[in-house]
MILOTOR-130969 format. One record per atom (N, C-alpha, C): residue number from 1; residue in three letters; atom name; x, y, z. Coordinates in nm, 3 decimals, always signed. Example, Ala and Ser with C-alpha at 12.3 -4.5 7.8 and 13.67 -1.06 7.14 Angstrom:
BEGIN
(1,"ala","N",(+1.319,-0.569,+0.780))
(1,"ala","CA",(+1.230,-0.450,+0.780))
(1,"ala","C",(+1.320,-0.330,+0.780))
(2,"ser","N",(+1.285,-0.225,+0.708))
(2,"ser","CA",(+1.367,-0.106,+0.714))
(2,"ser","C",(+1.290,+0.003,+0.787))
# end
This chain:
BEGIN
(1,"met","N",(+10.421,+11.297,+9.299))
(1,"met","CA",(+10.463,+11.388,+9.402))
(1,"met","C",(+10.468,+11.311,+9.534))
(2,"ile","N",(+10.572,+11.336,+9.612))
(2,"ile","CA",(+10.588,+11.268,+9.740))
(2,"ile","C",(+10.520,+11.351,+9.847))
(3,"glu","N",(+10.429,+11.288,+9.919))
(3,"glu","CA",(+10.347,+11.357,+10.018))
(3,"glu","C",(+10.405,+11.336,+10.157))
(4,"arg","N",(+10.407,+11.440,+10.236))
(4,"arg","CA",(+10.455,+11.432,+10.374))
(4,"arg","C",(+10.337,+11.401,+10.466))
(5,"met","N",(+10.360,+11.311,+10.560))
(5,"met","CA",(+10.256,+11.272,+10.654))
(5,"met","C",(+10.264,+11.360,+10.779))
(6,"pro","N",(+10.150,+11.389,+10.841))
(6,"pro","CA",(+10.153,+11.465,+10.967))
(6,"pro","C",(+10.210,+11.379,+11.079))
(7,"thr","N",(+10.254,+11.442,+11.185))
(7,"thr","CA",(+10.305,+11.367,+11.298))
(7,"thr","C",(+10.190,+11.300,+11.373))
(8,"ala","N",(+10.222,+11.197,+11.447))
(8,"ala","CA",(+10.121,+11.121,+11.522))
(8,"ala","C",(+10.075,+11.201,+11.644))
(9,"pro","N",(+9.954,+11.173,+11.689))
(9,"pro","CA",(+9.908,+11.239,+11.812))
(9,"pro","C",(+9.998,+11.202,+11.929))
(10,"ser","N",(+10.007,+11.289,+12.027))
(10,"ser","CA",(+10.097,+11.265,+12.139))
(10,"ser","C",(+10.044,+11.158,+12.234))
(11,"phe","N",(+9.913,+11.130,+12.232))
(11,"phe","CA",(+9.857,+11.029,+12.320))
(11,"phe","C",(+9.816,+10.906,+12.240))
(12,"val","N",(+9.864,+10.791,+12.283))
(12,"val","CA",(+9.826,+10.664,+12.222))
(12,"val","C",(+9.776,+10.574,+12.334))
(13,"asp","N",(+9.661,+10.514,+12.312))
(13,"asp","CA",(+9.602,+10.423,+12.411))
(13,"asp","C",(+9.701,+10.310,+12.440))
(14,"pro","N",(+9.747,+10.295,+12.564))
(14,"pro","CA",(+9.846,+10.192,+12.597))
(14,"pro","C",(+9.797,+10.049,+12.578))
(15,"ser","N",(+9.666,+10.029,+12.572))
(15,"ser","CA",(+9.614,+9.893,+12.552))
(15,"ser","C",(+9.612,+9.855,+12.403))
(16,"leu","N",(+9.639,+9.948,+12.317))
(16,"leu","CA",(+9.636,+9.924,+12.173))
(16,"leu","C",(+9.761,+9.846,+12.129))
(17,"asp","N",(+9.741,+9.739,+12.053))
(17,"asp","CA",(+9.853,+9.663,+11.997))
(17,"asp","C",(+9.895,+9.732,+11.867))
(18,"leu","N",(+9.994,+9.818,+11.877))
(18,"leu","CA",(+10.034,+9.899,+11.762))
(18,"leu","C",(+10.084,+9.814,+11.646))
(19,"phe","N",(+10.157,+9.706,+11.674))
(19,"phe","CA",(+10.207,+9.621,+11.566))
(19,"phe","C",(+10.092,+9.556,+11.488))
(20,"ala","N",(+9.990,+9.512,+11.560))
(20,"ala","CA",(+9.873,+9.452,+11.494))
(20,"ala","C",(+9.798,+9.558,+11.413))
(21,"glu","N",(+9.783,+9.677,+11.469))
(21,"glu","CA",(+9.715,+9.785,+11.397))
(21,"glu","C",(+9.791,+9.826,+11.272))
(22,"ile","N",(+9.921,+9.834,+11.282))
(22,"ile","CA",(+10.004,+9.869,+11.165))
(22,"ile","C",(+9.992,+9.760,+11.059))
(23,"ala","N",(+9.997,+9.634,+11.099))
(23,"ala","CA",(+9.984,+9.523,+11.004))
(23,"ala","C",(+9.848,+9.527,+10.933))
(24,"lys","N",(+9.742,+9.557,+11.010))
(24,"lys","CA",(+9.608,+9.564,+10.951))
(24,"lys","C",(+9.600,+9.679,+10.850))
(25,"leu","N",(+9.652,+9.794,+10.887))
(25,"leu","CA",(+9.651,+9.909,+10.795))
(25,"leu","C",(+9.740,+9.885,+10.673))
(26,"arg","N",(+9.854,+9.819,+10.694))
(26,"arg","CA",(+9.945,+9.788,+10.583))
(26,"arg","C",(+9.872,+9.705,+10.478))
(27,"arg","N",(+9.798,+9.605,+10.523))
(27,"arg","CA",(+9.723,+9.520,+10.428))
(27,"arg","C",(+9.610,+9.598,+10.361))
(28,"ala","N",(+9.535,+9.672,+10.440))
(28,"ala","CA",(+9.419,+9.746,+10.388))
(28,"ala","C",(+9.461,+9.852,+10.286))
(29,"lys","N",(+9.573,+9.917,+10.310))
(29,"lys","CA",(+9.619,+10.026,+10.223))
(29,"lys","C",(+9.718,+9.979,+10.117))
(30,"lys","N",(+9.752,+9.848,+10.122))
(30,"lys","CA",(+9.855,+9.794,+10.031))
(30,"lys","C",(+9.981,+9.880,+10.042))
(31,"ala","N",(+10.025,+9.902,+10.166))
(31,"ala","CA",(+10.136,+9.991,+10.193))
(31,"ala","C",(+10.269,+9.917,+10.195))
(32,"leu","N",(+10.372,+9.988,+10.155))
(32,"leu","CA",(+10.510,+9.941,+10.161))
(32,"leu","C",(+10.583,+10.038,+10.253))
(33,"ile","N",(+10.635,+9.989,+10.364))
(33,"ile","CA",(+10.701,+10.075,+10.461))
(33,"ile","C",(+10.852,+10.065,+10.443))
(34,"leu","N",(+10.913,+10.180,+10.415))
(34,"leu","CA",(+11.057,+10.189,+10.395))
(34,"leu","C",(+11.117,+10.272,+10.507))
(35,"ala","N",(+11.231,+10.229,+10.559))
(35,"ala","CA",(+11.295,+10.303,+10.667))
(35,"ala","C",(+11.445,+10.315,+10.640))
(36,"his","N",(+11.497,+10.432,+10.666))
(36,"his","CA",(+11.640,+10.458,+10.652))
(36,"his","C",(+11.713,+10.386,+10.765))
(37,"tyr","N",(+11.837,+10.346,+10.738))
(37,"tyr","CA",(+11.919,+10.280,+10.841))
(37,"tyr","C",(+11.931,+10.363,+10.968))
(38,"tyr","N",(+11.925,+10.495,+10.956))
(38,"tyr","CA",(+11.941,+10.583,+11.072))
(38,"tyr","C",(+11.813,+10.598,+11.153))
(39,"gln","N",(+11.705,+10.538,+11.109))
(39,"gln","CA",(+11.577,+10.553,+11.179))
(39,"gln","C",(+11.581,+10.476,+11.311))
(40,"asp","N",(+11.493,+10.514,+11.403))
(40,"asp","CA",(+11.484,+10.448,+11.533))
(40,"asp","C",(+11.456,+10.298,+11.517))
(41,"pro","N",(+11.508,+10.215,+11.607))
(41,"pro","CA",(+11.486,+10.071,+11.598))
(41,"pro","C",(+11.339,+10.030,+11.594))
(42,"asp","N",(+11.252,+10.099,+11.665))
(42,"asp","CA",(+11.109,+10.065,+11.662))
(42,"asp","C",(+11.051,+10.081,+11.522))
(43,"ile","N",(+11.094,+10.183,+11.450))
(43,"ile","CA",(+11.049,+10.202,+11.313))
(43,"ile","C",(+11.110,+10.095,+11.223))
(44,"gln","N",(+11.237,+10.064,+11.243))
(44,"gln","CA",(+11.301,+9.959,+11.164))
(44,"gln","C",(+11.228,+9.825,+11.180))
(45,"asp","N",(+11.177,+9.800,+11.299))
(45,"asp","CA",(+11.106,+9.674,+11.325))
(45,"asp","C",(+10.980,+9.658,+11.240))
(46,"ile","N",(+10.913,+9.767,+11.207))
(46,"ile","CA",(+10.790,+9.756,+11.129))
(46,"ile","C",(+10.813,+9.772,+10.979))
(47,"ala","N",(+10.934,+9.810,+10.940))
(47,"ala","CA",(+10.962,+9.836,+10.799))
(47,"ala","C",(+10.967,+9.708,+10.717))
(48,"asp","N",(+10.921,+9.720,+10.593))
(48,"asp","CA",(+10.936,+9.610,+10.498))
(48,"asp","C",(+11.078,+9.603,+10.445))
(49,"his","N",(+11.141,+9.721,+10.432))
(49,"his","CA",(+11.278,+9.729,+10.381))
(49,"his","C",(+11.354,+9.839,+10.454))
(50,"leu","N",(+11.481,+9.810,+10.485))
(50,"leu","CA",(+11.573,+9.908,+10.540))
(50,"leu","C",(+11.678,+9.937,+10.434))
(51,"gly","N",(+11.729,+10.059,+10.435))
(51,"gly","CA",(+11.835,+10.089,+10.340))
(51,"gly","C",(+11.883,+10.231,+10.349))
(52,"asp","N",(+11.981,+10.261,+10.264))
(52,"asp","CA",(+12.026,+10.399,+10.252))
(52,"asp","C",(+11.934,+10.470,+10.154))
(53,"ser","N",(+11.959,+10.597,+10.128))
(53,"ser","CA",(+11.869,+10.677,+10.046))
(53,"ser","C",(+11.851,+10.619,+9.906))
(54,"leu","N",(+11.959,+10.575,+9.845))
(54,"leu","CA",(+11.949,+10.521,+9.710))
(54,"leu","C",(+11.867,+10.392,+9.709))
(55,"glu","N",(+11.894,+10.303,+9.803))
(55,"glu","CA",(+11.820,+10.176,+9.811))
(55,"glu","C",(+11.671,+10.201,+9.831))
(56,"leu","N",(+11.637,+10.296,+9.918))
(56,"leu","CA",(+11.496,+10.325,+9.943))
(56,"leu","C",(+11.429,+10.385,+9.821))
(57,"ala","N",(+11.500,+10.470,+9.749))
(57,"ala","CA",(+11.444,+10.527,+9.625))
(57,"ala","C",(+11.418,+10.417,+9.523))
(58,"lys","N",(+11.509,+10.321,+9.512))
(58,"lys","CA",(+11.489,+10.209,+9.418))
(58,"lys","C",(+11.370,+10.123,+9.460))
(59,"arg","N",(+11.358,+10.097,+9.590))
(59,"arg","CA",(+11.244,+10.017,+9.639))
(59,"arg","C",(+11.113,+10.089,+9.610))
(60,"ala","N",(+11.111,+10.220,+9.631))
(60,"ala","CA",(+10.990,+10.297,+9.603))
(60,"ala","C",(+10.959,+10.293,+9.453))
(61,"arg","N",(+11.062,+10.305,+9.370))
(61,"arg","CA",(+11.042,+10.301,+9.225))
(61,"arg","C",(+10.981,+10.169,+9.181))
(62,"asp","N",(+11.025,+10.061,+9.242))
(62,"asp","CA",(+10.982,+9.928,+9.201))
(62,"asp","C",(+10.850,+9.884,+9.263))
(63,"ala","N",(+10.798,+9.962,+9.355))
(63,"ala","CA",(+10.670,+9.928,+9.421))
(63,"ala","C",(+10.557,+9.942,+9.320))
(64,"lys","N",(+10.483,+9.836,+9.301))
(64,"lys","CA",(+10.370,+9.836,+9.208))
(64,"lys","C",(+10.241,+9.836,+9.289))
(65,"asp","N",(+10.154,+9.932,+9.258))
(65,"asp","CA",(+10.023,+9.941,+9.324))
(65,"asp","C",(+10.033,+9.941,+9.476))
(66,"ala","N",(+10.131,+10.012,+9.529))
(66,"ala","CA",(+10.147,+10.019,+9.675))
(66,"ala","C",(+10.158,+10.164,+9.717))
(67,"glu","N",(+10.105,+10.193,+9.835))
(67,"glu","CA",(+10.127,+10.321,+9.899))
(67,"glu","C",(+10.263,+10.312,+9.967))
(68,"val","N",(+10.356,+10.397,+9.929))
(68,"val","CA",(+10.489,+10.393,+9.988))
(68,"val","C",(+10.494,+10.489,+10.106))
(69,"ile","N",(+10.538,+10.436,+10.219))
(69,"ile","CA",(+10.555,+10.515,+10.341))
(69,"ile","C",(+10.703,+10.516,+10.373))
(70,"leu","N",(+10.762,+10.633,+10.378))
(70,"leu","CA",(+10.906,+10.647,+10.401))
(70,"leu","C",(+10.931,+10.710,+10.537))
(71,"phe","N",(+11.017,+10.645,+10.617))
(71,"phe","CA",(+11.061,+10.700,+10.744))
(71,"phe","C",(+11.209,+10.734,+10.731))
(72,"ser","N",(+11.240,+10.860,+10.751))
(72,"ser","CA",(+11.378,+10.907,+10.748))
(72,"ser","C",(+11.395,+11.005,+10.863))
(73,"pro","N",(+11.506,+10.999,+10.935))
(73,"pro","CA",(+11.519,+11.078,+11.057))
(73,"pro","C",(+11.545,+11.227,+11.037))
(74,"his","N",(+11.590,+11.267,+10.920))
(74,"his","CA",(+11.627,+11.407,+10.900))
(74,"his","C",(+11.572,+11.459,+10.768))
(75,"ala","N",(+11.542,+11.586,+10.765))
(75,"ala","CA",(+11.493,+11.649,+10.642))
(75,"ala","C",(+11.594,+11.635,+10.529))
(76,"ala","N",(+11.723,+11.640,+10.561))
(76,"ala","CA",(+11.826,+11.626,+10.457))
(76,"ala","C",(+11.817,+11.490,+10.389))
(77,"his","N",(+11.792,+11.385,+10.466))
(77,"his","CA",(+11.777,+11.252,+10.406))
(77,"his","C",(+11.655,+11.248,+10.315))
(78,"arg","N",(+11.545,+11.308,+10.361))
(78,"arg","CA",(+11.424,+11.309,+10.279))
(78,"arg","C",(+11.448,+11.385,+10.150))
(79,"ala","N",(+11.525,+11.494,+10.157))
(79,"ala","CA",(+11.555,+11.571,+10.036))
(79,"ala","C",(+11.636,+11.486,+9.938))
(80,"val","N",(+11.731,+11.409,+9.989))
(80,"val","CA",(+11.811,+11.321,+9.902))
(80,"val","C",(+11.721,+11.215,+9.838))
(81,"val","N",(+11.633,+11.155,+9.918))
(81,"val","CA",(+11.542,+11.054,+9.863))
(81,"val","C",(+11.450,+11.116,+9.759))
(82,"asp","N",(+11.398,+11.236,+9.788))
(82,"asp","CA",(+11.313,+11.304,+9.690))
(82,"asp","C",(+11.389,+11.326,+9.559))
(83,"his","N",(+11.513,+11.374,+9.571))
(83,"his","CA",(+11.594,+11.400,+9.452))
(83,"his","C",(+11.619,+11.271,+9.373))
(84,"met","N",(+11.656,+11.164,+9.444))
(84,"met","CA",(+11.682,+11.037,+9.376))
(84,"met","C",(+11.554,+10.980,+9.316))
(85,"ala","N",(+11.442,+11.001,+9.383))
(85,"ala","CA",(+11.316,+10.952,+9.330))
(85,"ala","C",(+11.286,+11.017,+9.196))
(86,"val","N",(+11.311,+11.147,+9.185))
(86,"val","CA",(+11.291,+11.216,+9.059))
(86,"val","C",(+11.386,+11.160,+8.954))
(87,"lys","N",(+11.513,+11.143,+8.989))
(87,"lys","CA",(+11.613,+11.091,+8.895))
(87,"lys","C",(+11.578,+10.951,+8.848))
(88,"leu","N",(+11.522,+10.870,+8.938))
(88,"leu","CA",(+11.489,+10.731,+8.905))
(88,"leu","C",(+11.349,+10.717,+8.846))
(89,"gly","N",(+11.276,+10.827,+8.835))
(89,"gly","CA",(+11.142,+10.822,+8.778))
(89,"gly","C",(+11.037,+10.773,+8.876))
(90,"val","N",(+11.062,+10.788,+9.006))
(90,"val","CA",(+10.966,+10.743,+9.107))
(90,"val","C",(+10.855,+10.844,+9.124))
(91,"ser","N",(+10.888,+10.973,+9.128))
(91,"ser","CA",(+10.787,+11.075,+9.152))
(91,"ser","C",(+10.727,+11.120,+9.021))
(92,"glu","N",(+10.615,+11.192,+9.033))
(92,"glu","CA",(+10.544,+11.238,+8.915))
(92,"glu","C",(+10.600,+11.371,+8.868))
# end
């Protein structure tokens, strides 16, 4: 089952190095960050892979022992990825 993440808090400490924190969490959680081509450039910068819905579903399918984090700008894109994930055997 694909789980939706809550939105981030509105306040972030400006002294925090977000890229370093994301890298640390990525290693600790064995995370794979996927971002749709339509996602904001800041999100694309931290992604392991960029792609369209089909490419992202394939990357998620092929991820072994990784927490997959998907960034997509619209609910419709997420619905397509969810559908393709089921078709490709990614989801449970």
